[in-house]
LOBA-590357 format. One line per 5 residues: number of its first residue (from 0); their letters; for each residue x, y, z of C-alpha. Coordinates in Angstrom, 1 decimal. Each point is the difference from the previous one (the first is absolute). Example, Ala and Ser with C-alpha at 12.3 -4.5 7.8 and 13.67 -1.06 7.14 Angstrom:
// residues 2
0) as) 12.3 -4.5 7.8 ~ 1.4 3.4 -0.7
//
This chain:
// residues 171
0) mtqlk) -90.2 150.5 20.4 ~ 1.4 -2.7 2.2 ~ 3.5 0.1 1.3 ~ 1.1 -2.9 -2.2 ~ -1.3 1.7 -3.2
5) rrqwl) 1.8 3.3 1.1 ~ 3.3 -1.9 0.3 ~ -0.4 -1.7 -3.4 ~ -0.9 3.3 -1.6 ~ 3.0 1.7 1.6
10) slsit) 2.4 -2.7 -1.0 ~ -1.4 0.0 -3.6 ~ 0.4 3.8 -0.1 ~ 3.7 -0.1 1.2 ~ 0.8 -2.7 -2.5
15) avlsl) -1.5 2.1 -2.8 ~ 1.9 3.1 1.0 ~ 3.3 -1.9 0.2 ~ -0.5 -1.7 -3.4 ~ -0.7 3.4 -1.7
20) slcac) 3.0 1.6 1.6 ~ 2.3 -2.8 -1.2 ~ -1.3 0.3 -3.5 ~ 0.9 3.7 0.0 ~ 3.6 -0.9 0.7
25) ggnsk) 0.4 -2.3 -3.0 ~ -0.2 2.7 -2.7 ~ 2.2 0.4 -3.1 ~ 3.7 -0.4 1.0 ~ 1.6 0.4 -3.5
30) elhry) 1.5 3.3 0.9 ~ 1.6 -1.4 3.1 ~ 1.4 -2.9 -1.9 ~ 1.5 2.4 -2.6 ~ 1.7 2.1 2.7
35) ikkvk) 1.5 -3.1 1.7 ~ 1.3 -1.2 -3.4 ~ 1.5 3.4 -0.7 ~ 1.8 0.1 3.4 ~ 1.3 -3.5 -0.5
40) srpsk) 1.4 0.8 -3.4 ~ 2.2 2.9 1.3 ~ 3.7 -0.9 0.1 ~ 1.2 -0.7 3.5 ~ 2.6 2.2 1.6
45) qiepi) 3.3 -1.4 1.3 ~ 0.1 -0.2 3.8 ~ 2.9 2.0 1.4 ~ 2.6 -2.2 1.8 ~ 0.3 0.3 3.7
50) psfkp) 2.6 2.7 0.9 ~ 3.2 -1.2 1.6 ~ 1.0 1.5 3.3 ~ 3.5 0.5 1.4 ~ 0.6 -2.2 3.0
55) iatht) -0.1 1.8 3.3 ~ 3.1 -0.1 2.0 ~ -0.6 -1.9 3.3 ~ 1.1 1.2 3.3 ~ 1.1 -2.3 2.7
60) yssah) -0.7 1.2 3.5 ~ 3.3 -0.4 1.8 ~ -0.9 1.6 3.4 ~ -1.8 -3.0 1.4 ~ 2.8 -0.5 2.6
65) krspf) -0.3 3.6 1.3 ~ -2.3 1.2 2.8 ~ -3.6 0.5 -1.0 ~ -0.9 3.7 -0.3 ~ -3.3 -0.7 1.7
70) krlvi) 1.6 -1.1 3.3 ~ 1.2 2.4 2.6 ~ 3.7 0.4 0.2 ~ 1.4 -0.8 3.5 ~ 3.7 0.2 0.6
75) nnnqs) -0.1 -1.4 3.5 ~ -3.0 -1.5 1.7 ~ 1.5 -0.8 3.4 ~ -2.7 0.2 2.7 ~ 2.6 0.3 2.7
80) fqpdl) 1.6 3.1 -1.8 ~ -1.2 3.3 1.4 ~ 1.4 3.5 -0.6 ~ 1.5 1.8 2.9 ~ -3.0 2.0 1.2
85) nrvke) 2.0 1.8 2.7 ~ 2.6 1.4 -2.4 ~ 0.1 3.8 -0.2 ~ -1.7 1.0 -3.3 ~ 1.8 1.9 -2.7
90) plesy) -1.5 3.2 -1.4 ~ -1.1 -1.5 -3.3 ~ -2.0 -2.8 1.8 ~ -2.8 2.4 0.7 ~ -0.9 0.2 -3.7
95) aldsl) -1.7 -2.5 -2.2 ~ 2.4 -1.3 -2.6 ~ -2.2 1.2 -2.9 ~ 0.1 3.6 1.2 ~ 3.8 0.1 -0.1
100) rmvgt) 2.0 0.8 -3.2 ~ 3.6 -0.9 -0.8 ~ 1.6 3.2 -1.4 ~ 3.7 -1.0 -0.3 ~ 3.1 -1.8 1.3
105) laknh) 3.3 0.8 1.6 ~ 3.2 -2.0 0.2 ~ 2.4 0.5 2.9 ~ 2.9 -2.3 1.0 ~ -1.3 -2.8 -2.2
110) amwal) -3.4 0.2 1.7 ~ -3.2 0.9 -2.0 ~ -2.6 2.3 1.6 ~ -3.4 0.7 -1.5 ~ -1.8 3.3 0.3
115) vqtpd) -3.7 -0.3 0.8 ~ -2.5 2.8 0.0 ~ -2.9 0.0 2.5 ~ -3.5 1.2 -0.8 ~ 0.7 3.3 1.7
120) gkvqp) 3.0 0.6 -2.4 ~ 2.9 -0.8 2.4 ~ 2.9 -2.1 -1.4 ~ 1.4 -2.7 2.2 ~ 3.1 -2.1 -0.6
125) ikmgg) -0.3 -3.8 0.5 ~ 2.6 -2.8 0.0 ~ 0.1 -3.8 -0.2 ~ -1.4 -1.7 3.1 ~ -2.2 3.0 0.9
130) yigln) -3.7 -0.1 0.4 ~ -2.7 1.7 -2.0 ~ -3.9 -0.1 -0.3 ~ -2.7 -1.1 2.3 ~ 0.5 -3.8 -0.4
135) hgqiv) 3.4 -0.4 1.7 ~ 1.7 0.4 -3.4 ~ 3.8 -0.6 0.0 ~ 2.2 1.3 -2.8 ~ 1.9 -2.9 -1.6
140) sitgd) 1.4 1.6 -3.1 ~ 0.6 3.4 -1.5 ~ 0.8 0.5 -3.7 ~ 0.2 3.1 -2.1 ~ -3.8 -0.2 -0.8
145) evkiv) -1.6 -2.2 2.6 ~ -0.2 -0.7 3.8 ~ -0.9 -3.6 0.7 ~ -1.9 -0.6 3.3 ~ -1.2 -3.1 1.8
150) etvkg) -3.1 0.8 2.1 ~ -1.1 -2.2 2.9 ~ -3.8 -0.2 0.3 ~ -2.4 -1.9 2.1 ~ -1.7 -2.5 -2.2
155) pngwe) -2.7 -2.7 0.7 ~ 2.7 -2.6 0.8 ~ 2.3 2.3 2.1 ~ 2.7 2.5 -1.0 ~ 1.0 0.0 -3.7
160) krpaa) 2.6 1.8 -2.0 ~ -0.8 1.5 -3.4 ~ 2.0 2.0 -2.5 ~ -0.6 3.7 -0.7 ~ 1.9 2.7 -1.8
165) lvlgs) 0.4 3.7 -0.5 ~ 0.8 0.9 -3.6 ~ 1.8 3.2 -0.9 ~ -2.5 2.8 -0.9 ~ -3.2 -2.1 0.6
170) r) -2.5 0.4 2.8
//
């Protein structure tokens, strides 16, 4: 057999197989038509209405004028400011601020004193204007439950002041 005859024979064979397979699909479809007619004759169901939702109360963000919580808080960024490094250190300046604990307060002659416990268990009285912690922390306010401190730390742009606090009972 030559190559041309092979191609003709192959093409004729494929055509015959396809024709027979298409004839097999065309069978009796009366049952299918009956089923479709039955489904179409069923009564249609009512579609449920879309549920109504209560309107959500909107909230207006009113803190846009305040400081961003993602920026570092700096009270004073004066590069010429520097703490007195020659000052005689007070006893509580040899402890990290987070290792100290406020345990109480005293009032004497209209002056408020706070009682601070050191890691070794000793209790030291402190007053406004005194120093505490490793970062040149100066006490600026004493209330019944908190000691407010302003620390002076060396930052990338010079000396900076930042707030800190000791809260009654916390460490």
